[in-house]
Backbone bond lengths (Angstrom), bond angles and torsions (degrees), N, CA, C in turn:
res aa  C-N    CA-C-N  psi(-1)  N-CA   C-N-CA  omega(-1)  CA-C   N-CA-C  phi
1 X - - - 1.455 - - 1.519 111.49 -
2 X 1.290 118.95 -23.30 1.455 122.76 174.61 1.507 112.72 62.39
3 X 1.347 115.03 -111.48 1.451 120.85 -175.48 1.520 113.09 -60.57
4 X 1.348 116.42 -20.50 1.456 119.35 -176.75 1.523 112.52 -101.67
5 X 1.319 118.50 18.39 1.463 120.66 178.78 1.525 111.64 -55.68
6 X 1.341 116.94 -32.33 1.469 120.28 -177.41 1.528 111.71 -76.76
7 X 1.346 117.65 -10.59 1.454 121.12 -173.27 1.523 109.75 -131.32
8 X 1.305 115.19 73.82 1.454 119.41 -177.22 1.518 112.25 -85.01
9 X 1.363 116.91 -22.49 1.470 120.30 -178.34 1.505 110.54 -114.65
10 X 1.312 115.16 -125.08 1.457 120.08 176.94 1.504 115.49 90.76
11 X 1.348 116.91 6.36 1.465 121.18 177.52 1.542 111.61 56.73
12 X 1.332 118.68 -147.35 1.468 120.68 -172.89 1.517 112.04 -66.41
13 X 1.336 117.58 -40.31 1.455 119.27 179.84 1.521 111.22 -69.57
14 X 1.320 117.31 -31.72 1.458 119.97 174.90 1.514 110.84 -61.41
15 X 1.340 116.15 -43.46 1.460 119.93 179.06 1.526 111.19 -65.05
16 X 1.333 117.04 -39.89 1.455 119.94 179.99 1.530 111.35 -66.97
17 X 1.310 116.73 -39.78 1.464 120.76 178.74 1.533 110.33 -64.28
18 X 1.335 116.72 -40.52 1.465 119.87 178.75 1.523 111.47 -66.20
19 X 1.339 116.77 -30.39 1.470 120.66 -177.82 1.530 112.62 -83.19
20 X 1.309 118.76 -7.63 1.461 122.18 -177.33 1.523 111.06 -84.93
21 X 1.306 116.59 137.80 1.464 121.72 178.35 1.529 108.60 -84.84
22 X 1.318 116.14 84.62 1.461 121.14 -175.19 1.532 112.38 -70.64
23 X 1.315 116.53 -20.10 1.467 119.06 179.61 1.528 111.09 -62.30
24 X 1.327 117.44 -22.06 1.462 121.31 -179.06 1.526 111.51 -93.47
25 X 1.329 117.80 7.89 1.459 122.15 -179.15 1.523 109.24 -116.25
26 X 1.325 118.23 165.41 1.466 120.65 177.27 1.526 114.24 -61.86
27 X 1.349 117.32 -20.22 1.462 118.75 178.22 1.524 111.71 -72.77
28 X 1.309 117.17 -22.83 1.459 120.62 178.31 1.511 113.48 77.88
29 X 1.316 114.77 176.06 1.470 121.43 -179.00 1.526 110.74 -63.66
30 X 1.333 118.19 143.97 1.471 120.99 -179.13 1.524 113.69 -59.77
31 X 1.339 118.05 -21.77 1.461 119.04 175.59 1.524 111.09 -61.41
32 X 1.334 116.73 -24.12 1.447 121.81 -177.98 1.523 113.05 -93.05
33 X 1.316 117.48 -6.46 1.456 119.43 -176.23 1.522 110.57 -70.93
34 X 1.323 117.93 138.98 1.473 120.90 178.02 1.528 111.48 -62.30
35 X 1.314 116.38 153.69 1.462 120.44 179.36 1.520 112.13 -58.25
36 X 1.348 117.81 -36.83 1.461 120.09 -178.07 1.527 111.14 -65.63
37 X 1.329 117.47 -34.64 1.469 120.52 177.20 1.518 110.11 -69.37
38 X 1.325 117.00 -43.49 1.465 120.18 179.12 1.529 111.15 -60.38
39 X 1.332 116.17 -45.81 1.467 120.26 -177.06 1.520 111.07 -67.12
40 X 1.327 116.23 -46.19 1.467 119.79 -178.77 1.519 110.85 -63.49
41 X 1.326 117.67 -40.24 1.455 121.00 179.81 1.524 110.94 -65.21
42 X 1.318 117.18 -42.50 1.462 120.44 179.48 1.527 111.06 -60.08
43 X 1.327 116.65 -41.41 1.469 120.54 178.64 1.527 110.52 -69.78
44 X 1.336 117.44 -44.54 1.467 121.08 -177.08 1.519 111.94 -60.81
45 X 1.325 117.71 -39.44 1.459 120.66 -177.03 1.519 112.47 -68.18
46 X 1.324 117.29 -26.20 1.464 120.81 179.06 1.524 111.84 -91.38
47 X 1.338 117.71 -7.54 1.463 121.32 179.63 1.524 109.85 -73.99
48 X 1.331 116.69 141.39 1.456 121.58 -178.74 1.522 112.25 -94.59
49 X 1.322 116.34 13.14 1.454 123.50 177.75 1.518 107.55 -110.94
50 X 1.328 119.86 141.08 1.478 120.24 -179.33 1.528 111.39 -56.04
51 X 1.320 115.87 113.98 1.463 121.59 -171.69 1.522 110.41 -135.98
52 X 1.335 114.71 138.12 1.465 120.20 177.34 1.521 109.14 -137.90
53 X 1.323 114.81 152.29 1.461 122.48 171.74 1.517 107.15 -111.73
54 X 1.323 115.95 130.41 1.469 121.35 175.68 1.514 105.97 -113.30
55 X 1.325 116.03 109.38 1.469 120.76 -165.70 1.520 111.83 -112.60
56 X 1.340 113.21 139.29 1.455 120.54 173.20 1.516 112.86 81.74
57 X 1.318 116.88 177.98 1.470 120.99 -177.48 1.523 113.61 -62.80
58 X 1.345 117.42 -25.29 1.466 120.88 177.77 1.521 112.53 -91.13
59 X 1.340 116.74 -2.19 1.462 121.49 178.50 1.533 111.46 53.76
60 X 1.351 114.65 58.00 1.471 119.95 -178.57 1.526 110.30 -78.38
61 X 1.334 114.99 141.69 1.462 122.39 -168.72 1.525 113.62 -88.29
62 X 1.336 114.42 132.05 1.461 124.43 164.92 1.524 105.15 -130.72
63 X 1.343 118.61 136.41 1.460 118.20 -171.15 1.519 111.14 -152.57
64 X 1.349 113.90 165.96 1.461 119.79 -177.03 1.526 111.58 -98.42
65 X 1.329 116.19 -178.46 1.460 121.17 -175.72 1.524 112.16 -59.42
66 X 1.347 117.15 -40.37 1.456 120.78 -176.78 1.534 112.00 -69.08
67 X 1.325 117.02 -38.20 1.468 119.88 177.84 1.530 110.35 -68.10
68 X 1.308 115.81 -31.16 1.471 120.49 176.94 1.523 110.58 -57.50
69 X 1.343 117.29 -36.43 1.453 120.40 179.72 1.523 111.38 -65.23
70 X 1.335 117.40 -33.18 1.457 120.89 177.77 1.530 111.54 -70.16
71 X 1.318 116.53 -28.81 1.463 120.62 -177.85 1.521 112.86 -73.65
72 X 1.324 117.30 -29.12 1.452 120.28 -178.68 1.517 111.35 59.47
73 X 1.328 116.67 -127.14 1.461 121.13 -175.48 1.531 112.97 -72.45
74 X 1.323 118.47 -6.65 1.468 120.59 176.33 1.535 111.18 -71.84
75 X 1.323 116.28 -22.51 1.463 121.14 177.38 1.529 108.64 -84.78
76 X 1.329 120.63 140.92 1.470 128.02 6.37 1.533 115.13 -93.62
77 X 1.340 116.95 2.50 1.460 119.11 -177.58 1.524 111.77 -58.84
78 X 1.339 116.59 -28.47 1.464 120.50 -177.13 1.524 112.77 -66.84
79 X 1.320 118.32 -22.73 1.456 120.86 -176.58 1.530 109.74 -64.53
80 X 1.323 116.04 117.80 1.457 122.10 -178.79 1.519 113.86 82.06
81 X 1.329 117.03 0.41 1.461 121.18 -177.71 1.528 110.68 -83.92
82 X 1.342 118.90 145.19 1.466 120.08 173.71 1.523 110.44 -60.76
83 X 1.328 116.24 141.75 1.463 120.44 -176.37 1.522 111.93 -58.43
84 X 1.321 117.73 -36.07 1.462 120.52 -178.16 1.524 110.97 -64.30
85 X 1.328 117.61 -34.51 1.463 120.76 178.57 1.528 111.09 -76.54
86 X 1.330 115.82 -32.02 1.458 119.88 -178.46 1.530 111.46 -72.90
87 X 1.342 117.20 -41.89 1.464 122.37 -175.91 1.536 110.41 -120.44
88 X 1.325 119.36 60.45 1.470 119.54 -175.74 1.521 113.33 -62.77
89 X 1.348 117.12 -35.78 1.453 119.48 -176.09 1.524 112.68 -73.60
90 X 1.339 117.37 -15.46 1.458 120.95 -179.87 1.524 112.59 -108.96
91 X 1.323 116.26 -0.41 1.464 119.10 -169.97 1.524 113.08 -66.69
92 X 1.319 118.60 -28.85 1.456 119.39 -178.46 1.521 111.80 -64.30
93 X 1.330 117.09 -23.68 1.464 121.07 177.22 1.524 110.91 -101.39
94 X 1.337 116.94 -47.34 1.466 120.71 -176.29 1.523 111.59 -71.00
95 X 1.329 116.44 -38.89 1.460 119.84 -175.61 1.512 114.49 -53.94
96 X 1.342 119.84 -53.34 1.464 119.86 179.67 1.520 113.59 -59.61
97 X 1.332 117.56 -34.28 1.470 119.76 178.53 1.529 110.96 -66.93
98 X 1.338 116.00 -48.02 1.460 119.82 -179.36 1.526 111.49 -64.17
99 X 1.319 116.55 -43.46 1.461 119.93 -179.73 1.523 110.70 -67.68
100 X 1.339 116.60 -30.65 1.458 119.72 175.31 1.514 112.07 -65.37
101 X 1.335 116.71 -42.42 1.470 120.01 176.54 1.519 109.72 -64.10
102 X 1.333 116.88 -43.76 1.459 121.02 -177.94 1.533 111.79 -63.66
103 X 1.323 116.19 -30.08 1.474 119.71 -178.58 1.514 113.28 -83.49
104 X 1.353 116.84 -1.13 1.450 119.26 175.42 1.510 115.58 100.90
105 X 1.336 117.83 13.34 1.463 119.74 -178.31 1.524 113.03 -86.46
106 X 1.316 118.37 4.38 1.462 120.88 175.40 1.513 113.22 93.38
107 X 1.332 115.40 -178.75 1.461 122.40 -174.70 1.520 111.75 -74.47
108 X 1.344 115.73 158.79 1.463 122.99 176.99 1.515 109.21 -134.10
109 X 1.326 115.56 156.40 1.463 121.61 179.68 1.517 108.69 -139.45
110 X 1.316 116.50 135.09 1.461 122.83 173.81 1.529 108.41 -119.47
111 X 1.333 116.82 130.38 1.465 121.51 179.08 1.524 109.92 -111.67
112 X 1.321 115.66 133.77 1.471 121.87 175.48 1.527 110.45 47.24
113 X 1.294 114.93 49.40 1.458 121.91 -172.86 1.525 110.48 -86.96
114 X 1.359 118.53 124.91 1.469 120.57 -178.14 1.518 111.73 -78.73
115 X 1.324 115.23 136.99 1.460 122.02 175.88 1.522 109.00 -140.64
116 X 1.316 116.45 134.43 1.454 120.50 169.42 1.519 107.05 -93.69
117 X 1.328 116.87 109.15 1.454 121.50 -174.20 1.523 110.36 -117.37
118 X 1.321 115.98 138.11 1.460 121.67 173.93 1.519 106.89 -101.09
119 X 1.345 116.93 104.94 1.461 120.64 -174.04 1.527 112.54 -113.53
120 X 1.313 117.89 -44.63 1.465 120.88 -179.33 1.526 110.12 -116.03
121 X 1.325 115.62 40.02 1.447 120.66 179.55 1.518 113.95 86.53
122 X 1.354 117.65 -7.59 1.452 122.19 179.76 1.516 109.41 -121.48
123 X 1.327 116.68 147.31 1.451 121.88 176.44 1.522 108.29 -79.72
124 X 1.336 116.92 124.14 1.449 122.15 -175.18 1.519 111.18 -115.37
125 X 1.324 115.40 146.48 1.456 121.94 170.51 1.528 107.47 -86.50
126 X 1.335 117.80 114.01 1.453 121.96 -176.68 1.529 110.20 -132.26
127 X 1.324 115.03 163.04 1.467 121.48 177.88 1.523 109.08 -137.49
128 X 1.341 116.06 141.49 1.449 121.63 -178.05 1.527 111.04 -137.33
129 X 1.320 114.95 149.61 1.454 121.84 163.05 1.524 106.07 -109.68
130 X 1.338 116.54 123.55 1.463 121.46 -172.48 1.520 110.82 -132.88
131 X 1.329 115.51 142.75 1.464 121.03 170.71 1.522 108.59 -115.73
132 X 1.322 115.65 144.99 1.459 122.68 179.32 1.523 107.41 -128.48
133 X 1.335 116.95 111.18 1.461 121.80 -174.11 1.521 110.68 -118.57
134 X 1.346 117.47 143.13 1.464 120.09 179.91 1.524 111.89 -72.01
135 X 1.325 115.77 143.47 1.465 122.13 171.47 1.532 106.50 -108.50
136 X 1.311 117.88 107.00 1.468 119.84 -175.47 1.528 111.71 -80.39
137 X 1.312 115.56 145.48 1.467 122.41 172.22 1.527 106.54 -133.92
138 X 1.303 114.72 91.40 1.462 120.02 -173.62 1.519 109.67 73.92
139 X 1.308 117.56 -123.38 1.466 121.98 -177.14 1.525 112.71 -94.35
140 X 1.322 118.02 -0.38 1.464 119.96 -177.18 1.527 110.43 -120.17
141 X 1.321 115.12 162.25 1.459 121.16 173.00 1.528 107.77 -92.92
142 X 1.330 115.92 117.79 1.461 120.25 -173.71 1.517 113.40 -99.39
143 X 1.326 116.74 -14.84 1.456 120.10 -178.45 1.507 110.81 -166.22
144 X 1.325 115.58 -179.67 1.463 122.52 -178.50 1.522 108.54 -128.71
145 X 1.328 116.16 130.76 1.461 122.36 174.24 1.520 107.53 -95.14
146 X 1.319 116.11 120.21 1.460 121.83 -175.95 1.519 109.61 -114.95
147 X 1.330 115.64 126.67 1.457 121.59 174.19 1.516 107.33 -121.96
148 X 1.322 115.82 121.65 1.467 121.66 -174.86 1.520 110.22 -123.15
149 X 1.305 114.53 143.44 1.460 119.96 175.21 1.521 108.24 -133.61
150 X 1.317 117.19 123.55 1.457 120.24 -179.13 1.519 109.96 -77.06
151 X 1.329 115.93 128.15 1.468 122.15 -178.04 1.532 109.97 -121.72
152 X 1.329 116.86 26.54 1.457 120.39 -177.88 1.525 111.60 -57.56
153 X 1.328 117.39 -46.29 1.462 120.11 -179.09 1.523 111.40 -60.86
154 X 1.332 116.63 -41.85 1.467 120.85 -178.91 1.529 110.55 -62.71
155 X 1.334 116.06 -48.37 1.464 119.70 -177.34 1.523 110.97 -64.37
156 X 1.331 116.76 -44.19 1.457 119.71 -178.46 1.528 111.07 -67.61
157 X 1.339 117.42 -37.53 1.465 119.84 177.56 1.523 111.38 -65.54
158 X 1.343 117.17 -38.47 1.465 120.09 176.60 1.520 110.40 -64.78
159 X 1.338 115.54 -41.38 1.458 119.93 178.16 1.522 110.39 -64.25
160 X 1.329 115.85 -39.87 1.469 120.59 178.26 1.518 110.28 -62.54
161 X 1.345 116.93 -41.17 1.457 120.76 -179.80 1.523 111.07 -63.79
162 X 1.347 116.12 -40.15 1.463 118.77 178.16 1.517 110.81 -63.21
163 X 1.326 115.80 -37.62 1.463 119.31 179.07 1.518 110.81 -68.31
164 X 1.339 115.68 -42.47 1.462 119.82 -176.90 1.512 112.75 -69.72
165 X 1.336 117.62 -21.16 1.464 119.78 179.57 1.524 111.53 -83.35
166 X 1.338 116.42 -4.25 1.469 118.93 176.16 1.528 108.68 -63.74
167 X 1.303 117.39 135.12 1.457 122.11 -178.06 1.519 110.24 -87.76
168 X 1.307 115.90 126.35 1.462 119.42 176.94 1.521 109.04 -66.95
169 X 1.323 117.79 126.29 1.460 119.63 178.98 1.519 110.81 -66.94
170 X 1.341 118.89 145.67 1.467 121.29 -177.53 1.519 112.93 -73.03
171 X 1.288 118.60 -6.47 1.457 122.74 -176.41 1.512 109.26 131.18
172 X 1.276 116.79 174.84 1.455 121.65 -179.05 1.517 110.06 -106.60
173 X 1.344 118.08 99.71 1.455 119.75 178.11 1.519 109.82 -68.19
174 X 1.321 116.94 157.67 1.465 119.06 178.58 1.519 110.61 -56.71
175 X 1.305 115.65 137.87 1.457 119.69 -178.57 1.519 109.88 -72.41
176 X 1.342 117.67 128.91 1.463 119.59 177.62 1.517 110.56 -66.45
177 X 1.349 114.84 158.40 1.455 119.14 -176.43 1.513 112.12 -59.95
178 X 1.343 116.23 -30.86 1.457 119.30 -177.56 1.526 112.86 -88.83
179 X 1.337 117.79 9.61 1.467 120.11 -179.04 1.520 110.01 -60.14
180 X 1.322 115.03 146.94 1.465 120.04 -179.47 1.515 109.56 -65.85
181 X 1.310 118.45 148.35 1.472 120.91 179.60 1.519 112.57 -55.21
182 X 1.337 118.35 -37.11 1.456 120.37 -178.28 1.524 111.09 -64.61
183 X 1.333 116.99 -39.14 1.458 120.52 178.81 1.524 110.38 -66.74
184 X 1.330 115.88 -43.08 1.459 119.54 178.91 1.525 111.14 -63.07
185 X 1.336 116.47 -39.50 1.462 120.70 177.97 1.514 110.28 -63.30
186 X 1.336 116.98 -41.40 1.458 120.22 178.74 1.513 111.86 -61.36
187 X 1.357 115.77 -39.91 1.462 118.51 178.77 1.519 111.39 -66.47
188 X 1.335 117.34 -37.92 1.464 120.03 178.57 1.527 110.88 -62.73
189 X 1.355 115.98 -39.44 1.462 119.27 179.61 1.530 110.47 -66.84
190 X 1.335 116.71 -38.94 1.462 118.92 178.56 1.526 110.61 -64.10
191 X 1.342 116.31 -37.70 1.450 119.17 -179.05 1.532 112.03 -63.89
192 X 1.338 116.50 -29.71 1.465 118.97 178.52 1.521 111.66 -67.24
193 X 1.329 118.22 -17.23 1.461 121.79 -179.22 1.525 112.94 -95.88
194 X 1.314 117.81 -9.27 1.456 119.77 -178.00 1.524 110.53 -62.74
195 X 1.326 114.28 127.80 1.454 120.64 -179.70 1.517 114.77 83.69
196 X 1.331 117.51 -5.83 1.460 120.24 179.80 1.522 109.97 -71.32
197 X 1.329 114.97 142.71 1.460 120.82 -179.14 1.536 109.22 -88.08
198 X 1.335 116.17 120.26 1.465 122.57 -176.84 1.526 108.84 -120.96
199 X 1.332 115.85 125.17 1.465 121.37 174.12 1.520 107.65 -100.66
200 X 1.336 116.61 120.56 1.458 122.92 -179.04 1.524 108.68 -108.95
201 X 1.338 117.09 118.46 1.461 122.14 -174.37 1.528 108.99 -117.79
202 X 1.324 116.48 113.54 1.475 120.80 179.86 1.517 107.94 -159.91
203 X 1.352 117.47 132.36 1.462 119.72 179.70 1.527 112.06 -79.66
204 X 1.344 118.34 -8.71 1.458 121.98 173.14 1.530 107.04 -83.11
205 X 1.320 115.74 99.93 1.460 120.91 -171.15 1.519 111.88 -60.80
206 X 1.337 117.52 -43.93 1.456 120.60 -177.88 1.527 111.13 -62.39
207 X 1.333 116.23 -46.10 1.460 120.01 179.34 1.521 110.89 -62.56
208 X 1.334 116.75 -45.13 1.459 120.82 -178.84 1.522 111.48 -60.99
209 X 1.323 116.99 -45.72 1.458 119.80 -177.31 1.521 111.79 -69.46
210 X 1.333 116.79 -35.33 1.467 119.54 178.14 1.517 111.35 -66.24
211 X 1.342 116.82 -46.90 1.461 119.96 177.99 1.523 110.78 -63.09
212 X 1.321 116.88 -38.79 1.464 120.12 179.42 1.529 110.66 -61.31
213 X 1.339 116.85 -41.42 1.463 120.43 178.88 1.526 111.04 -64.74
214 X 1.328 115.97 -41.15 1.459 120.32 179.00 1.525 111.49 -63.48
215 X 1.336 115.86 -42.57 1.463 119.42 -179.94 1.531 111.01 -69.04
216 X 1.335 116.44 -35.77 1.459 119.94 179.38 1.524 110.44 -63.46
217 X 1.334 117.21 -37.91 1.457 120.85 177.53 1.528 110.95 -61.00
218 X 1.340 115.88 -31.42 1.461 120.66 178.49 1.532 112.41 -77.50
219 X 1.335 116.33 -1.33 1.455 119.67 175.75 1.513 115.15 97.49
220 X 1.335 118.29 8.30 1.456 121.09 -179.91 1.525 111.43 -87.71
221 X 1.314 116.14 153.85 1.457 122.41 173.54 1.525 107.44 -94.92
222 X 1.335 117.64 116.58 1.463 122.06 -169.29 1.523 110.92 -116.09
223 X 1.334 115.49 131.78 1.468 122.27 171.13 1.525 107.57 -114.21
224 X 1.326 115.81 143.27 1.464 121.46 -177.47 1.520 110.81 -112.45
225 X 1.332 115.34 143.08 1.465 121.99 171.56 1.522 107.01 -141.19
226 X 1.335 115.78 143.17 1.463 120.40 -175.44 1.530 112.87 -112.60
227 X 1.327 116.50 7.01 1.461 121.03 177.88 1.527 108.34 -154.23
228 X 1.327 115.35 166.54 1.448 119.54 178.56 1.514 112.57 -63.68
229 X 1.333 117.34 -45.70 1.458 121.27 -179.05 1.526 111.04 -61.99
230 X 1.330 115.90 -41.91 1.461 119.35 178.92 1.526 110.44 -65.48
231 X 1.330 117.08 -36.92 1.465 121.11 -179.87 1.521 110.87 -63.62
232 X 1.330 117.55 -41.28 1.464 121.05 -179.77 1.527 110.31 -64.11
233 X 1.336 115.82 -42.79 1.464 119.47 179.42 1.531 111.12 -66.10
234 X 1.338 116.82 -42.65 1.465 120.31 179.66 1.527 110.74 -64.52
235 X 1.332 116.96 -41.05 1.462 120.67 -177.02 1.521 111.62 -62.54
236 X 1.335 116.76 -36.07 1.463 120.45 -178.15 1.518 111.62 -62.49
237 X 1.336 117.66 -35.29 1.466 120.56 -177.51 1.530 112.45 -97.08
238 X 1.337 116.89 -29.03 1.469 121.76 -174.70 1.531 112.13 -88.53
239 X 1.334 116.45 -27.64 1.464 123.35 -178.40 1.536 111.17 47.90
240 X 1.317 117.22 66.87 1.469 120.53 -175.78 1.523 112.13 -67.47
241 X 1.327 114.12 150.06 1.456 120.57 173.47 1.528 111.02 -92.72
242 X 1.323 115.10 -26.14 1.463 121.19 174.90 1.520 108.69 -133.33
243 X 1.330 116.19 144.66 1.468 121.64 177.27 1.530 107.95 -130.92
244 X 1.328 115.87 128.06 1.460 121.98 171.00 1.514 106.36 -112.86
245 X 1.333 117.29 117.65 1.463 118.53 -175.04 1.528 111.94 -129.45
246 X 1.322 113.32 138.49 1.465 121.61 175.37 1.530 108.48 -71.69
247 X 1.324 116.62 131.62 1.466 119.71 -179.44 1.522 112.64 -78.14
248 X 1.334 117.67 -14.73 1.464 120.40 -176.37 1.508 113.84 -106.48
249 X 1.320 117.56 46.11 1.462 120.76 -179.95 1.525 110.71 -70.80
250 X 1.338 117.96 149.14 1.470 120.05 -174.77 1.519 114.68 -72.64
251 X 1.341 117.61 -25.39 1.464 119.12 -172.83 1.519 113.96 -108.00
252 X 1.354 116.93 -7.76 1.460 118.25 -174.21 1.519 109.20 -159.80
253 X 1.320 116.08 139.53 1.448 120.90 174.15 1.530 109.29 -64.91
254 X 1.339 116.83 134.66 1.454 120.76 -175.76 1.514 113.68 -61.05
255 X 1.328 116.94 -34.77 1.461 119.97 179.26 1.533 110.58 -68.73
256 X 1.321 115.85 -39.46 1.462 119.35 177.15 1.529 110.39 -66.19
257 X 1.333 116.95 -38.15 1.459 120.25 178.39 1.528 110.75 -63.41
258 X 1.330 117.39 -39.93 1.464 120.55 179.08 1.526 110.32 -58.51
259 X 1.329 116.75 -43.21 1.464 120.18 178.77 1.526 111.24 -64.41
260 X 1.329 116.99 -40.00 1.466 120.53 178.96 1.526 110.83 -64.56
261 X 1.333 116.84 -39.19 1.458 120.38 -178.83 1.528 110.79 -66.89
262 X 1.320 116.87 -37.87 1.464 120.39 177.80 1.521 110.55 -61.65
263 X 1.337 116.38 -34.78 1.462 120.92 179.66 1.524 111.99 -80.13
264 X 1.338 117.38 -20.63 1.458 121.67 -175.47 1.521 112.18 -86.36
265 X 1.344 116.24 -41.84 1.466 121.30 -174.45 1.529 109.22 -88.77
266 X 1.322 116.03 131.28 1.463 120.64 -175.67 1.524 111.48 -58.46
267 X 1.331 116.93 -50.57 1.466 121.21 176.68 1.523 107.47 -98.84
268 X 1.331 116.71 114.84 1.455 120.65 -173.58 1.526 111.26 -53.51
269 X 1.341 117.53 122.50 1.465 119.78 179.08 1.526 111.47 -77.81
270 X 1.314 115.41 163.14 1.461 120.76 168.28 1.527 106.83 -77.13
271 X 1.320 117.37 125.93 1.462 121.89 -175.58 1.525 109.45 -117.94
272 X 1.333 115.86 126.05 1.451 121.61 -178.20 1.528 109.45 -125.24
273 X 1.316 115.92 139.87 1.460 121.63 -178.43 1.518 110.89 -79.56
274 X 1.339 115.37 144.46 1.463 123.23 167.93 1.522 106.57 -114.43
275 X 1.316 118.70 119.04 1.459 120.42 -174.86 1.521 111.01 -155.10
276 X 1.320 115.55 158.37 1.455 120.82 175.11 1.506 113.12 -85.69
277 X 1.318 117.77 -0.88 1.460 121.75 -175.33 1.523 110.36 -107.04
278 X 1.325 115.82 118.61 1.444 120.88 -178.78 1.511 114.28 -112.53
279 X 1.351 117.10 4.62 1.462 118.72 -177.47 1.519 110.53 -72.30
280 X 1.339 115.24 165.08 1.461 121.06 -171.64 1.523 112.22 -61.71
281 X 1.356 117.62 -35.38 1.455 119.81 -179.56 1.521 110.95 -64.35
282 X 1.347 116.98 -40.65 1.462 120.54 179.57 1.527 110.70 -65.72
283 X 1.326 116.62 -41.30 1.459 119.87 178.96 1.535 111.20 -65.37
284 X 1.333 115.49 -39.54 1.446 119.18 179.59 1.523 110.95 -66.31
285 X 1.335 116.88 -36.96 1.461 119.53 178.39 1.523 110.99 -64.62
286 X 1.341 116.57 -39.25 1.468 119.65 176.46 1.523 110.70 -62.77
287 X 1.337 116.14 -41.33 1.463 119.67 179.66 1.525 111.01 -63.00
288 X 1.358 116.17 -45.22 1.452 119.74 -179.32 1.522 111.87 -63.78
289 X 1.340 116.05 -30.61 1.464 120.06 -179.81 1.528 112.31 -78.01
290 X 1.331 117.13 -2.83 1.450 120.26 177.82 1.514 114.94 88.26
291 X 1.351 117.38 10.25 1.458 119.69 177.96 1.523 109.65 -73.70
292 X 1.328 115.63 151.42 1.463 120.81 -174.76 1.522 113.28 -90.39
293 X 1.323 117.29 -13.47 1.458 120.29 -178.94 1.510 110.92 -163.45
294 X 1.337 116.07 169.22 1.469 122.15 -174.85 1.526 107.86 -143.03
295 X 1.340 116.52 99.47 1.458 122.23 -179.34 1.526 109.39 -98.55
296 X 1.327 116.52 131.86 1.458 121.71 -175.46 1.534 109.80 -101.79
297 X 1.323 115.62 130.07 1.459 121.37 178.00 1.537 110.16 -76.45
298 X 1.346 118.70 148.72 1.461 125.97 -7.09 1.525 111.55 -68.62
299 X 1.322 115.51 132.52 1.456 121.04 -172.64 1.527 110.33 -76.64
300 X 1.317 116.03 131.00 1.462 122.05 170.87 1.531 106.70 -80.51
301 X 1.335 118.24 110.73 1.471 119.45 -174.70 1.519 112.94 -57.75
302 X 1.343 117.76 -40.36 1.459 119.85 -179.35 1.520 111.13 -64.84
303 X 1.344 116.50 -42.78 1.468 119.89 178.20 1.522 110.37 -64.23
304 X 1.343 116.83 -38.64 1.461 120.59 178.98 1.528 110.51 -63.47
305 X 1.344 116.47 -43.19 1.460 120.71 179.61 1.527 109.93 -61.28
306 X 1.324 116.49 -43.72 1.458 120.28 -179.45 1.534 111.12 -61.55
307 X 1.339 115.81 -43.86 1.461 118.60 -178.57 1.518 111.23 -69.00
308 X 1.329 117.07 -38.80 1.458 119.90 178.05 1.533 110.77 -61.69
309 X 1.332 115.93 -41.77 1.462 119.89 179.21 1.523 110.80 -65.08
310 X 1.322 116.87 -39.64 1.461 120.47 178.71 1.526 111.41 -62.81
311 X 1.341 116.03 -41.87 1.467 119.11 179.75 1.522 111.31 -63.93
312 X 1.359 117.08 -40.14 1.454 120.08 178.54 1.524 111.00 -65.80
313 X 1.335 115.66 -42.23 1.465 119.37 179.77 1.524 110.74 -63.34
314 X 1.335 115.89 -41.26 1.464 120.05 179.77 1.524 111.20 -64.12
315 X 1.328 117.11 -37.03 1.467 119.78 179.12 1.515 111.50 -67.42
316 X 1.339 116.99 -36.60 1.463 119.43 -179.60 1.521 112.51 -65.41
317 X 1.326 115.32 -28.16 1.471 119.42 -178.17 1.519 112.47 -85.36
318 X 1.341 117.28 -9.18 1.450 120.51 -179.94 1.529 110.79 -74.03
319 X 1.323 117.47 143.74 1.485 118.91 178.97 1.509 110.93 -66.50
320 X 1.280 117.06 147.42 1.479 121.97 -178.64 1.510 110.08 -69.98
């Protein structure tokens, strides 16, 4: 085996690494690889936890079978690729952490970290817990050992539980004469939504049904869809006045669905995003896509009702 004496196993990724002509890459022939890289790679490939090595100043990727699953359609192109090219959409957050480890500032850890990743041709809402550890080569840090574990199911289930623990209000009793002006104003806004047709699109069935029940109590007529295709079909017959849609649907990008719905419904509905991302970049992307609002999960039903009423009121005041 010669140059690969240090890597006799490594499962499928070990075989792929041995079959790669590294002499034609910036990493060079394996005969030139430092002992610390050889040893760390041999251990990483046999690890049953998603593990990658990011080596050199460009942080080029070497990874095991489990990390390959996280890459999705990025594999096998990601093998030997600089991390910035592999994860461009996450680089503004990941890059400073990795470069910090490489510069000698020590290890870093991210818990339940949100990432919008395009893995199978679709942009997905995902969450990871990741560690970034220095790989020393003499007196310098030559690479970063990354161990990642996807916790998307855990985070979404916790979010679902928070939504499901919301108490359905018993109804809106008549406001007493001494009610505070803010309470009376809130009731007036809710009344503007009574009878309004709302299409709620979310592939999380529990969340969708809970929000639908809450909105129904407020007097709205609610239709549910759990996919983009179902939403388009429902919109054609239901003709919603408001649409709340999850941006991370499995069959269709939420922004593309919003455009399709505008073309489907005769009178353009008010369309608001449902998403786990509340940072300024996510809100700006919703604005650029022409969405009318941006609701962050777990959604506060009362806050959502208030914003929906405001959007309807604002539309009524617009010139024809």
